[in-house]
VEXNU-112307 format. One record per residue (C-alpha): residue number from 1; y, x, z; residue in three letters. Coordinates in Angstrom, 3 decimals. Each point is the difference from the previous one (the first is absolute). Layout:
# residues N
<site num="NUM" yy="Y" xx="X" zz="Z" residu="ALA"/>
...
This chain:
# residues 341
<site num="1" yy="3.959" xx="18.687" zz="-16.766" residu="MET"/>
<site num="2" yy="-1.251" xx="0.143" zz="3.584" residu="ARG"/>
<site num="3" yy="-1.910" xx="3.210" zz="-0.823" residu="LYS"/>
<site num="4" yy="3.193" xx="1.552" zz="-1.347" residu="LEU"/>
<site num="5" yy="1.916" xx="-1.064" zz="3.109" residu="ALA"/>
<site num="6" yy="-2.697" xx="1.498" zz="2.191" residu="LEU"/>
<site num="7" yy="0.041" xx="3.257" zz="-1.992" residu="THR"/>
<site num="8" yy="3.749" xx="0.264" zz="0.472" residu="LEU"/>
<site num="9" yy="-0.382" xx="-0.840" zz="3.680" residu="LEU"/>
<site num="10" yy="-2.565" xx="2.742" zz="0.532" residu="LEU"/>
<site num="11" yy="1.895" xx="2.515" zz="-2.091" residu="SER"/>
<site num="12" yy="3.056" xx="-0.493" zz="2.195" residu="SER"/>
<site num="13" yy="-2.173" xx="0.967" zz="2.959" residu="ALA"/>
<site num="14" yy="-2.012" xx="2.726" zz="-1.748" residu="LEU"/>
<site num="15" yy="0.191" xx="2.585" zz="2.788" residu="PRO"/>
<site num="16" yy="-1.391" xx="-2.530" zz="2.491" residu="ALA"/>
<site num="17" yy="-2.705" xx="-1.067" zz="-2.457" residu="PHE"/>
<site num="18" yy="-1.066" xx="3.570" zz="-0.590" residu="ALA"/>
<site num="19" yy="-0.123" xx="0.516" zz="3.750" residu="SER"/>
<site num="20" yy="-2.168" xx="-3.088" zz="0.555" residu="VAL"/>
<site num="21" yy="-2.340" xx="1.019" zz="-2.820" residu="GLN"/>
<site num="22" yy="-0.339" xx="3.567" zz="1.220" residu="SER"/>
<site num="23" yy="-0.196" xx="-0.949" zz="3.667" residu="ASP"/>
<site num="24" yy="-3.002" xx="-2.246" zz="-0.676" residu="ILE"/>
<site num="25" yy="-1.769" xx="1.769" zz="-2.863" residu="ASN"/>
<site num="26" yy="0.727" xx="3.634" zz="0.845" residu="SER"/>
<site num="27" yy="1.354" xx="0.103" zz="3.506" residu="GLY"/>
<site num="28" yy="-2.861" xx="-1.882" zz="1.581" residu="GLY"/>
<site num="29" yy="2.300" xx="-2.418" zz="1.829" residu="LEU"/>
<site num="30" yy="-0.948" xx="-3.579" zz="0.758" residu="THR"/>
<site num="31" yy="1.886" xx="-2.892" zz="-1.573" residu="ALA"/>
<site num="32" yy="1.742" xx="-0.567" zz="3.324" residu="ALA"/>
<site num="33" yy="1.150" xx="3.620" zz="0.218" residu="GLN"/>
<site num="34" yy="1.167" xx="0.009" zz="-3.609" residu="ALA"/>
<site num="35" yy="1.849" xx="-3.267" zz="0.556" residu="TYR"/>
<site num="36" yy="1.723" xx="1.356" zz="3.095" residu="THR"/>
<site num="37" yy="1.099" xx="3.107" zz="-1.862" residu="ASN"/>
<site num="38" yy="1.288" xx="-1.930" zz="-3.003" residu="ALA"/>
<site num="39" yy="1.917" xx="-2.565" zz="2.042" residu="THR"/>
<site num="40" yy="1.503" xx="2.392" zz="2.515" residu="SER"/>
<site num="41" yy="3.284" xx="-0.052" zz="-1.879" residu="GLY"/>
<site num="42" yy="-0.100" xx="-3.667" zz="-1.015" residu="CYS"/>
<site num="43" yy="2.993" xx="-2.094" zz="0.972" residu="GLU"/>
<site num="44" yy="-0.712" xx="-3.142" zz="-2.034" residu="SER"/>
<site num="45" yy="-2.725" xx="-2.500" zz="-0.853" residu="ALA"/>
<site num="46" yy="0.260" xx="1.149" zz="-3.630" residu="GLU"/>
<site num="47" yy="-0.986" xx="3.513" zz="1.058" residu="CYS"/>
<site num="48" yy="-3.010" xx="-1.312" zz="1.904" residu="GLN"/>
<site num="49" yy="-0.966" xx="-2.111" zz="-3.023" residu="GLN"/>
<site num="50" yy="-0.013" xx="3.132" zz="-2.156" residu="LYS"/>
<site num="51" yy="-2.280" xx="1.845" zz="2.405" residu="VAL"/>
<site num="52" yy="-2.435" xx="-2.936" zz="0.076" residu="ILE"/>
<site num="53" yy="-0.168" xx="0.126" zz="-3.804" residu="ALA"/>
<site num="54" yy="-0.478" xx="3.765" zz="0.158" residu="GLU"/>
<site num="55" yy="-2.941" xx="-0.328" zz="2.385" residu="LEU"/>
<site num="56" yy="-1.653" xx="-2.457" zz="-2.350" residu="LEU"/>
<site num="57" yy="0.675" xx="2.225" zz="-3.019" residu="GLU"/>
<site num="58" yy="-1.562" xx="2.880" zz="1.939" residu="ALA"/>
<site num="59" yy="-3.233" xx="-1.974" zz="0.157" residu="GLY"/>
<site num="60" yy="0.130" xx="-1.387" zz="3.529" residu="VAL"/>
<site num="61" yy="-1.763" xx="-3.394" zz="0.210" residu="ALA"/>
<site num="62" yy="2.234" xx="-3.010" zz="0.596" residu="VAL"/>
<site num="63" yy="-1.639" xx="-0.903" zz="3.312" residu="ASP"/>
<site num="64" yy="0.592" xx="3.532" zz="1.265" residu="VAL"/>
<site num="65" yy="3.600" xx="-0.058" zz="-1.192" residu="VAL"/>
<site num="66" yy="0.627" xx="-3.308" zz="1.723" residu="LEU"/>
<site num="67" yy="-1.610" xx="1.157" zz="3.254" residu="ALA"/>
<site num="68" yy="1.994" xx="3.232" zz="-0.166" residu="THR"/>
<site num="69" yy="3.374" xx="-1.684" zz="-0.426" residu="VAL"/>
<site num="70" yy="-0.743" xx="-2.701" zz="2.580" residu="LEU"/>
<site num="71" yy="-0.939" xx="2.582" zz="2.617" residu="SER"/>
<site num="72" yy="2.854" xx="2.403" zz="-0.759" residu="ALA"/>
<site num="73" yy="2.557" xx="0.378" zz="2.757" residu="SER"/>
<site num="74" yy="3.721" xx="-0.093" zz="-0.560" residu="GLY"/>
<site num="75" yy="0.034" xx="-2.727" zz="-2.660" residu="SER"/>
<site num="76" yy="2.427" xx="-2.886" zz="0.361" residu="ASP"/>
<site num="77" yy="-1.971" xx="-2.102" zz="-2.492" residu="ALA"/>
<site num="78" yy="-1.952" xx="-3.002" zz="1.267" residu="SER"/>
<site num="79" yy="-3.714" xx="-0.359" zz="-0.678" residu="ASN"/>
<site num="80" yy="0.846" xx="-2.696" zz="-2.531" residu="SER"/>
<site num="81" yy="2.433" xx="2.291" zz="-1.838" residu="ASP"/>
<site num="82" yy="-2.569" xx="2.789" zz="-0.057" residu="ILE"/>
<site num="83" yy="-2.704" xx="-2.245" zz="-1.462" residu="ILE"/>
<site num="84" yy="2.492" xx="-1.170" zz="-2.623" residu="SER"/>
<site num="85" yy="1.002" xx="3.575" zz="-0.873" residu="SER"/>
<site num="86" yy="-3.597" xx="1.175" zz="-0.310" residu="VAL"/>
<site num="87" yy="-0.852" xx="-3.033" zz="-2.169" residu="THR"/>
<site num="88" yy="2.893" xx="0.709" zz="-2.352" residu="THR"/>
<site num="89" yy="-0.797" xx="3.705" zz="-0.214" residu="ALA"/>
<site num="90" yy="-3.706" xx="-0.617" zz="-0.583" residu="ALA"/>
<site num="91" yy="0.611" xx="-2.470" zz="-2.822" residu="LEU"/>
<site num="92" yy="2.764" xx="1.977" zz="-1.682" residu="GLU"/>
<site num="93" yy="-1.978" xx="3.258" zz="0.088" residu="THR"/>
<site num="94" yy="-3.140" xx="-1.826" zz="-1.101" residu="GLY"/>
<site num="95" yy="-1.954" xx="1.658" zz="2.814" residu="LYS"/>
<site num="96" yy="-1.233" xx="-3.262" zz="1.544" residu="ALA"/>
<site num="97" yy="-0.122" xx="-3.661" zz="-0.983" residu="ASP"/>
<site num="98" yy="1.009" xx="-3.103" zz="1.936" residu="VAL"/>
<site num="99" yy="-3.496" xx="-0.586" zz="1.370" residu="ALA"/>
<site num="100" yy="-0.219" xx="3.543" zz="1.364" residu="GLN"/>
<site num="101" yy="3.404" xx="-0.140" zz="1.647" residu="VAL"/>
<site num="102" yy="-0.764" xx="-3.421" zz="1.438" residu="LEU"/>
<site num="103" yy="-3.250" xx="1.261" zz="1.521" residu="ALA"/>
<site num="104" yy="1.694" xx="3.084" zz="1.434" residu="ALA"/>
<site num="105" yy="2.816" xx="-2.053" zz="1.535" residu="ALA"/>
<site num="106" yy="-2.417" xx="-2.490" zz="1.555" residu="VAL"/>
<site num="107" yy="-2.105" xx="2.832" zz="1.429" residu="ASP"/>
<site num="108" yy="3.096" xx="1.560" zz="1.551" residu="SER"/>
<site num="109" yy="0.234" xx="-2.979" zz="2.364" residu="GLY"/>
<site num="110" yy="3.738" xx="0.480" zz="0.436" residu="THR"/>
<site num="111" yy="1.107" xx="-3.502" zz="-1.035" residu="VAL"/>
<site num="112" yy="-1.801" xx="-3.315" zz="-0.371" residu="SER"/>
<site num="113" yy="-2.189" xx="-0.599" zz="-3.039" residu="LYS"/>
<site num="114" yy="2.349" xx="-2.696" zz="-1.295" residu="ALA"/>
<site num="115" yy="2.920" xx="2.406" zz="0.293" residu="GLU"/>
<site num="116" yy="-1.977" xx="2.673" zz="-1.856" residu="VAL"/>
<site num="117" yy="-0.560" xx="-2.387" zz="-2.894" residu="VAL"/>
<site num="118" yy="3.690" xx="-0.932" zz="0.037" residu="ALA"/>
<site num="119" yy="1.224" xx="3.601" zz="0.054" residu="ILE"/>
<site num="120" yy="-2.417" xx="1.348" zz="-2.601" residu="VAL"/>
<site num="121" yy="0.523" xx="-3.033" zz="-2.261" residu="SER"/>
<site num="122" yy="3.771" xx="0.325" zz="0.115" residu="THR"/>
<site num="123" yy="-0.104" xx="3.705" zz="-0.838" residu="ALA"/>
<site num="124" yy="-2.601" xx="-0.537" zz="-2.722" residu="ALA"/>
<site num="125" yy="1.919" xx="-2.805" zz="-1.710" residu="ILE"/>
<site num="126" yy="3.211" xx="2.048" zz="0.118" residu="LYS"/>
<site num="127" yy="-1.961" xx="2.859" zz="-1.593" residu="SER"/>
<site num="128" yy="-0.957" xx="-2.233" zz="-2.917" residu="GLY"/>
<site num="129" yy="-3.423" xx="-1.341" zz="0.974" residu="VAL"/>
<site num="130" yy="-0.330" xx="-3.647" zz="-1.031" residu="THR"/>
<site num="131" yy="-0.089" xx="-2.779" zz="2.564" residu="VAL"/>
<site num="132" yy="-3.373" xx="-1.162" zz="-1.316" residu="ALA"/>
<site num="133" yy="-1.489" xx="3.496" zz="0.333" residu="ALA"/>
<site num="134" yy="1.243" xx="0.430" zz="3.554" residu="VAL"/>
<site num="135" yy="-1.233" xx="-3.455" zz="0.957" residu="MET"/>
<site num="136" yy="-3.444" xx="0.679" zz="-1.459" residu="LYS"/>
<site num="137" yy="-0.305" xx="3.312" zz="1.847" residu="ILE"/>
<site num="138" yy="1.034" xx="-1.483" zz="3.346" residu="ALA"/>
<site num="139" yy="-2.346" xx="-2.956" zz="-0.332" residu="ILE"/>
<site num="140" yy="-2.904" xx="2.210" zz="-1.076" residu="THR"/>
<site num="141" yy="0.606" xx="2.354" zz="2.929" residu="ALA"/>
<site num="142" yy="-0.365" xx="-2.946" zz="2.426" residu="GLU"/>
<site num="143" yy="2.431" xx="1.639" zz="2.388" residu="VAL"/>
<site num="144" yy="1.414" xx="-3.429" zz="0.839" residu="ILE"/>
<site num="145" yy="-0.996" xx="-3.481" zz="-1.158" residu="THR"/>
<site num="146" yy="0.647" xx="-1.039" zz="-3.587" residu="LYS"/>
<site num="147" yy="2.613" xx="-2.541" zz="1.084" residu="ALA"/>
<site num="148" yy="1.818" xx="2.599" zz="2.087" residu="GLU"/>
<site num="149" yy="-0.122" xx="2.508" zz="-2.860" residu="ALA"/>
<site num="150" yy="1.546" xx="-2.503" zz="-2.402" residu="VAL"/>
<site num="151" yy="2.808" xx="-0.805" zz="2.442" residu="THR"/>
<site num="152" yy="0.726" xx="3.619" zz="0.869" residu="VAL"/>
<site num="153" yy="-0.052" xx="1.244" zz="-3.583" residu="ILE"/>
<site num="154" yy="2.009" xx="-3.004" zz="-1.211" residu="SER"/>
<site num="155" yy="2.693" xx="0.830" zz="2.548" residu="THR"/>
<site num="156" yy="-0.030" xx="3.668" zz="-0.972" residu="ALA"/>
<site num="157" yy="0.121" xx="-0.815" zz="-3.709" residu="ALA"/>
<site num="158" yy="2.828" xx="-2.528" zz="0.250" residu="ILE"/>
<site num="159" yy="2.080" xx="2.289" zz="2.193" residu="LYS"/>
<site num="160" yy="-0.609" xx="2.751" zz="-2.556" residu="SER"/>
<site num="161" yy="1.399" xx="-2.162" zz="-2.805" residu="GLY"/>
<site num="162" yy="-3.031" xx="-1.785" zz="-1.471" residu="ALA"/>
<site num="163" yy="0.545" xx="-3.587" zz="-1.127" residu="THR"/>
<site num="164" yy="-1.555" xx="-2.834" zz="1.968" residu="VAL"/>
<site num="165" yy="-1.783" xx="-1.252" zz="-3.108" residu="GLU"/>
<site num="166" yy="-1.552" xx="3.427" zz="-0.625" residu="ALA"/>
<site num="167" yy="-1.241" xx="0.221" zz="3.574" residu="VAL"/>
<site num="168" yy="-1.422" xx="-3.534" zz="-0.110" residu="MET"/>
<site num="169" yy="-1.783" xx="0.859" zz="-3.237" residu="THR"/>
<site num="170" yy="-1.483" xx="3.132" zz="1.570" residu="ALA"/>
<site num="171" yy="-1.236" xx="-2.032" zz="2.970" residu="ALA"/>
<site num="172" yy="-1.687" xx="-2.473" zz="-2.340" residu="ILE"/>
<site num="173" yy="-1.497" xx="2.539" zz="-2.410" residu="ASP"/>
<site num="174" yy="-0.876" xx="2.769" zz="2.453" residu="THR"/>
<site num="175" yy="-0.619" xx="-1.642" zz="3.358" residu="ALA"/>
<site num="176" yy="-1.895" xx="-2.935" zz="-1.452" residu="GLY"/>
<site num="177" yy="2.145" xx="-2.576" zz="1.767" residu="LEU"/>
<site num="178" yy="0.555" xx="-3.445" zz="-1.458" residu="THR"/>
<site num="179" yy="3.463" xx="-0.572" zz="-1.398" residu="LYS"/>
<site num="180" yy="1.110" xx="-2.080" zz="2.980" residu="THR"/>
<site num="181" yy="-1.463" xx="2.500" zz="2.489" residu="GLU"/>
<site num="182" yy="1.832" xx="2.851" zz="-1.734" residu="ALA"/>
<site num="183" yy="3.245" xx="-1.963" zz="-0.065" residu="VAL"/>
<site num="184" yy="-0.290" xx="-0.864" zz="3.700" residu="ALA"/>
<site num="185" yy="-0.608" xx="3.608" zz="0.968" residu="ASN"/>
<site num="186" yy="2.536" xx="1.661" zz="-2.278" residu="VAL"/>
<site num="187" yy="2.663" xx="-2.657" zz="0.648" residu="SER"/>
<site num="188" yy="0.011" xx="0.880" zz="3.687" residu="VAL"/>
<site num="189" yy="0.419" xx="3.688" zz="-0.830" residu="ALA"/>
<site num="190" yy="2.745" xx="-0.766" zz="-2.508" residu="ALA"/>
<site num="191" yy="1.995" xx="-2.321" zz="2.244" residu="LEU"/>
<site num="192" yy="-0.373" xx="2.377" zz="2.950" residu="ALA"/>
<site num="193" yy="1.437" xx="2.676" zz="-2.305" residu="SER"/>
<site num="194" yy="3.023" xx="-2.237" zz="-0.637" residu="ASP"/>
<site num="195" yy="-0.859" xx="-1.052" zz="-3.539" residu="VAL"/>
<site num="196" yy="1.807" xx="-3.232" zz="-0.879" residu="GLU"/>
<site num="197" yy="-2.174" xx="-3.098" zz="0.330" residu="VAL"/>
<site num="198" yy="0.883" xx="-1.067" zz="-3.559" residu="THR"/>
<site num="199" yy="-1.432" xx="3.241" zz="-1.390" residu="ALA"/>
<site num="200" yy="-3.185" xx="-0.418" zz="2.035" residu="VAL"/>
<site num="201" yy="-0.467" xx="-3.591" zz="-1.155" residu="LEU"/>
<site num="202" yy="0.560" xx="0.925" zz="-3.632" residu="GLU"/>
<site num="203" yy="-2.510" xx="2.860" zz="0.284" residu="ALA"/>
<site num="204" yy="-2.611" xx="-2.379" zz="1.433" residu="ALA"/>
<site num="205" yy="0.413" xx="-2.318" zz="-2.974" residu="ILE"/>
<site num="206" yy="-0.111" xx="2.930" zz="-2.458" residu="GLU"/>
<site num="207" yy="-3.413" xx="1.135" zz="1.283" residu="VAL"/>
<site num="208" yy="-1.420" xx="-3.452" zz="-0.679" residu="GLY"/>
<site num="209" yy="0.328" xx="-2.012" zz="3.207" residu="VAL"/>
<site num="210" yy="1.042" xx="-3.600" zz="-0.679" residu="SER"/>
<site num="211" yy="3.562" xx="-0.889" zz="0.913" residu="GLU"/>
<site num="212" yy="-0.903" xx="-2.376" zz="2.815" residu="VAL"/>
<site num="213" yy="-2.536" xx="2.437" zz="1.497" residu="SER"/>
<site num="214" yy="2.541" xx="2.807" zz="-0.291" residu="ALA"/>
<site num="215" yy="2.538" xx="-2.023" zz="1.968" residu="VAL"/>
<site num="216" yy="-2.591" xx="-0.689" zz="2.696" residu="ALA"/>
<site num="217" yy="-1.019" xx="3.651" zz="0.331" residu="VAL"/>
<site num="218" yy="3.559" xx="1.337" zz="-0.038" residu="ILE"/>
<site num="219" yy="0.980" xx="-2.578" zz="2.615" residu="THR"/>
<site num="220" yy="-2.810" xx="1.284" zz="2.209" residu="ILE"/>
<site num="221" yy="1.036" xx="3.630" zz="-0.563" residu="ALA"/>
<site num="222" yy="3.673" xx="-0.752" zz="0.607" residu="ALA"/>
<site num="223" yy="-0.548" xx="-1.845" zz="3.255" residu="THR"/>
<site num="224" yy="-2.586" xx="2.520" zz="1.192" residu="THR"/>
<site num="225" yy="2.328" xx="2.968" zz="-0.496" residu="THR"/>
<site num="226" yy="3.174" xx="-1.873" zz="0.933" residu="GLY"/>
<site num="227" yy="1.666" xx="1.601" zz="-3.031" residu="LYS"/>
<site num="228" yy="0.997" xx="-3.250" zz="-1.718" residu="ALA"/>
<site num="229" yy="0.489" xx="-3.544" zz="1.190" residu="ASP"/>
<site num="230" yy="-1.078" xx="-3.267" zz="-1.619" residu="ILE"/>
<site num="231" yy="3.397" xx="-0.527" zz="-1.605" residu="THR"/>
<site num="232" yy="-0.239" xx="3.387" zz="-1.723" residu="GLU"/>
<site num="233" yy="-3.547" xx="-0.614" zz="-1.226" residu="VAL"/>
<site num="234" yy="1.052" xx="-3.397" zz="-1.321" residu="MET"/>
<site num="235" yy="2.961" xx="1.574" zz="-1.781" residu="GLU"/>
<site num="236" yy="-2.319" xx="2.616" zz="-1.528" residu="ALA"/>
<site num="237" yy="-2.257" xx="-2.785" zz="-1.274" residu="ALA"/>
<site num="238" yy="3.004" xx="-1.694" zz="-1.590" residu="GLN"/>
<site num="239" yy="1.014" xx="3.288" zz="-1.645" residu="ASP"/>
<site num="240" yy="-3.518" xx="0.204" zz="-1.420" residu="ALA"/>
<site num="241" yy="0.421" xx="-3.592" zz="-1.270" residu="GLU"/>
<site num="242" yy="-2.954" xx="-1.283" zz="1.995" residu="ILE"/>
<site num="243" yy="-0.227" xx="-3.768" zz="0.395" residu="ASP"/>
<site num="244" yy="1.776" xx="-1.080" zz="3.203" residu="ALA"/>
<site num="245" yy="-2.687" xx="-2.446" zz="1.131" residu="VAL"/>
<site num="246" yy="-2.700" xx="2.639" zz="-0.554" residu="ALA"/>
<site num="247" yy="2.024" xx="2.484" zz="2.048" residu="THR"/>
<site num="248" yy="0.515" xx="-2.395" zz="2.901" residu="LEU"/>
<site num="249" yy="-3.644" xx="-1.080" zz="-0.083" residu="THR"/>
<site num="250" yy="-1.149" xx="3.628" zz="0.158" residu="ALA"/>
<site num="251" yy="2.224" xx="0.594" zz="3.013" residu="MET"/>
<site num="252" yy="-1.397" xx="-3.089" zz="1.658" residu="LYS"/>
<site num="253" yy="-3.513" xx="1.339" zz="-0.610" residu="ALA"/>
<site num="254" yy="0.918" xx="3.251" zz="1.752" residu="VAL"/>
<site num="255" yy="1.092" xx="-1.985" zz="3.042" residu="GLY"/>
<site num="256" yy="3.766" xx="0.204" zz="-0.249" residu="VAL"/>
<site num="257" yy="1.512" xx="-2.760" zz="2.111" residu="GLU"/>
<site num="258" yy="1.417" xx="-2.995" zz="-1.863" residu="ALA"/>
<site num="259" yy="3.437" xx="0.410" zz="1.573" residu="SER"/>
<site num="260" yy="0.171" xx="3.624" zz="-1.151" residu="VAL"/>
<site num="261" yy="-0.973" xx="-0.988" zz="-3.537" residu="ILE"/>
<site num="262" yy="2.638" xx="-2.730" zz="0.011" residu="GLU"/>
<site num="263" yy="2.733" xx="2.377" zz="1.180" residu="ASP"/>
<site num="264" yy="-0.973" xx="2.649" zz="-2.548" residu="ALA"/>
<site num="265" yy="-0.114" xx="-2.589" zz="-2.766" residu="ALA"/>
<site num="266" yy="3.470" xx="-1.184" zz="0.902" residu="GLU"/>
<site num="267" yy="1.284" xx="3.585" zz="-0.097" residu="SER"/>
<site num="268" yy="-1.512" xx="0.387" zz="-3.463" residu="ASN"/>
<site num="269" yy="1.341" xx="-3.346" zz="-1.283" residu="ASP"/>
<site num="270" yy="-3.435" xx="-1.595" zz="-0.319" residu="ILE"/>
<site num="271" yy="0.276" xx="-3.773" zz="0.200" residu="SER"/>
<site num="272" yy="-1.380" xx="-2.042" zz="2.899" residu="THR"/>
<site num="273" yy="-2.078" xx="-1.940" zz="-2.515" residu="GLU"/>
<site num="274" yy="-1.855" xx="3.148" zz="-1.018" residu="LEU"/>
<site num="275" yy="-0.413" xx="0.996" zz="3.647" residu="VAL"/>
<site num="276" yy="-1.525" xx="-3.395" zz="0.720" residu="GLN"/>
<site num="277" yy="-2.262" xx="0.237" zz="-3.034" residu="GLU"/>
<site num="278" yy="-1.309" xx="3.351" zz="1.196" residu="ALA"/>
<site num="279" yy="-0.495" xx="-1.333" zz="3.532" residu="ALA"/>
<site num="280" yy="-2.200" xx="-2.782" zz="-1.332" residu="GLU"/>
<site num="281" yy="-1.859" xx="2.163" zz="-2.516" residu="ALA"/>
<site num="282" yy="-3.558" xx="1.153" zz="0.586" residu="THR"/>
<site num="283" yy="-0.365" xx="3.742" zz="0.263" residu="VAL"/>
<site num="284" yy="-1.952" xx="1.248" zz="-3.036" residu="PRO"/>
<site num="285" yy="-3.450" xx="1.357" zz="0.803" residu="THR"/>
<site num="286" yy="0.955" xx="3.287" zz="-1.647" residu="GLU"/>
<site num="287" yy="2.948" xx="0.494" zz="2.341" residu="VAL"/>
<site num="288" yy="-1.930" xx="-0.970" zz="3.122" residu="ALA"/>
<site num="289" yy="-2.672" xx="2.557" zz="-0.891" residu="ALA"/>
<site num="290" yy="2.603" xx="2.696" zz="-0.624" residu="VAL"/>
<site num="291" yy="1.670" xx="-0.626" zz="3.361" residu="VAL"/>
<site num="292" yy="-3.332" xx="0.201" zz="1.798" residu="GLU"/>
<site num="293" yy="-1.000" xx="3.193" zz="-1.817" residu="ALA"/>
<site num="294" yy="3.243" xx="1.935" zz="0.326" residu="THR"/>
<site num="295" yy="1.563" xx="-0.847" zz="3.370" residu="THR"/>
<site num="296" yy="-2.188" xx="2.426" zz="1.945" residu="GLU"/>
<site num="297" yy="0.403" xx="2.667" zz="-2.688" residu="ILE"/>
<site num="298" yy="3.779" xx="-0.173" zz="0.289" residu="ALA"/>
<site num="299" yy="-0.104" xx="0.106" zz="3.801" residu="GLU"/>
<site num="300" yy="-2.272" xx="3.058" zz="0.022" residu="GLU"/>
<site num="301" yy="2.148" xx="1.703" zz="-2.617" residu="ALA"/>
<site num="302" yy="3.119" xx="-0.561" zz="2.112" residu="ALA"/>
<site num="303" yy="-1.665" xx="1.705" zz="2.970" residu="VAL"/>
<site num="304" yy="-1.056" xx="2.953" zz="-2.171" residu="THR"/>
<site num="305" yy="3.522" xx="0.423" zz="-1.383" residu="VAL"/>
<site num="306" yy="1.417" xx="0.226" zz="3.520" residu="VAL"/>
<site num="307" yy="-2.605" xx="2.584" zz="1.031" residu="LEU"/>
<site num="308" yy="0.829" xx="2.420" zz="-2.813" residu="VAL"/>
<site num="309" yy="3.661" xx="-0.720" zz="-0.673" residu="GLU"/>
<site num="310" yy="1.270" xx="3.314" zz="1.386" residu="THR"/>
<site num="311" yy="-2.514" xx="1.966" zz="-2.033" residu="ALA"/>
<site num="312" yy="1.243" xx="-1.459" zz="-3.285" residu="THR"/>
<site num="313" yy="3.736" xx="0.319" zz="0.650" residu="GLU"/>
<site num="314" yy="1.409" xx="2.042" zz="-2.891" residu="PRO"/>
<site num="315" yy="1.499" xx="3.431" zz="0.653" residu="THR"/>
<site num="316" yy="2.389" xx="1.678" zz="-2.390" residu="ALA"/>
<site num="317" yy="-0.885" xx="3.402" zz="-1.372" residu="SER"/>
<site num="318" yy="2.681" xx="2.361" zz="-1.220" residu="GLU"/>
<site num="319" yy="1.904" xx="-1.471" zz="-2.910" residu="GLY"/>
<site num="320" yy="-1.623" xx="-3.404" zz="0.369" residu="GLU"/>
<site num="321" yy="1.620" xx="-3.210" zz="1.176" residu="THR"/>
<site num="322" yy="-2.152" xx="-2.549" zz="1.757" residu="VAL"/>
<site num="323" yy="1.117" xx="-3.520" zz="0.825" residu="VAL"/>
<site num="324" yy="-0.980" xx="-0.704" zz="3.573" residu="GLU"/>
<site num="325" yy="-1.700" xx="-3.301" zz="0.765" residu="THR"/>
<site num="326" yy="-0.429" xx="-1.860" zz="3.233" residu="GLU"/>
<site num="327" yy="-3.344" xx="-1.392" zz="1.121" residu="THR"/>
<site num="328" yy="-0.504" xx="-2.369" zz="2.875" residu="GLU"/>
<site num="329" yy="-1.589" xx="1.729" zz="2.973" residu="THR"/>
<site num="330" yy="-1.410" xx="-3.216" zz="1.284" residu="GLU"/>
<site num="331" yy="-1.720" xx="-2.929" zz="-1.682" residu="THR"/>
<site num="332" yy="2.290" xx="-2.958" zz="0.507" residu="GLU"/>
<site num="333" yy="-1.229" xx="-3.382" zz="1.099" residu="THR"/>
<site num="334" yy="1.292" xx="-2.639" zz="-2.370" residu="ASN"/>
<site num="335" yy="0.630" xx="-3.347" zz="1.637" residu="ASP"/>
<site num="336" yy="0.145" xx="-1.725" zz="-3.367" residu="ASN"/>
<site num="337" yy="-3.779" xx="0.090" zz="-0.388" residu="ILE"/>
<site num="338" yy="-2.040" xx="-2.650" zz="1.707" residu="SER"/>
<site num="339" yy="-2.580" xx="1.426" zz="2.407" residu="PRO"/>
<site num="340" yy="-2.879" xx="-1.747" zz="-1.732" residu="ASP"/>
<site num="341" yy="0.970" xx="1.165" zz="-3.503" residu="ALA"/>
């Protein structure tokens, strides 16, 4: 279907395509000269996108195409938009794969490596490449750390419409993370992308994390991103029919202050007897280990999300509606967590 769309796209610009082909193959012009000629009458991003595809179809290597467009004068497109356009054109023409585009974009040095992964991943996923495939390529390339790659690609995937459960599964199967590590990382990306905390908690349970551990990890992710408060996490746990005492105990293990737990419990109609039972309960070894293993992961993921948030903001192409999302530009300090948690 994408091939057909591309054929129609090129056919609508056949005179320009013929010019690019002849300019390079017969006219002896460089890619830059051919690009300048073909875009001289362009008045839209769609026109520029066509010419990029035409250059690739004419046999120009993707790194040369990217360098050509980035260095061209008179373009209103940002470096990020150009990398995205070249990625889409390369994948839809079949003239380069994700790894090749990623390498070319990194070598261009125009945006940070984390932003490159975010931009290329977003374009690749929207072009039909699976989340797992993109994640594997980025991790193998070692452009950024594995943890950063998981966070960046999770954010890109979720903003492109992938389910949280699917992204968590990819992180487990492809990145080799433990289930709780994957949930901690992806939960931050999901919450920062304004996914409801209930959906994130349910996804964590679906990928095989125990209910009490899931509550602990989601509590960490929620407080780290500032995207949900303790009352909301507690409500999500109730919706998932998780035992109230187990929920409160998990929150205690994370370091949520007793007064905050009590207030949230009251808001969610949890009895004072159950609150007291949880306060006196010993934190299960499993939960304590999960908290220790995932707190730093969530904190690092939150920082990564902030660094690349502008690169993964969706942009609407012609005929496409994109729901805009808001991402915090700063990592909030949550006073509900004890300093020694």
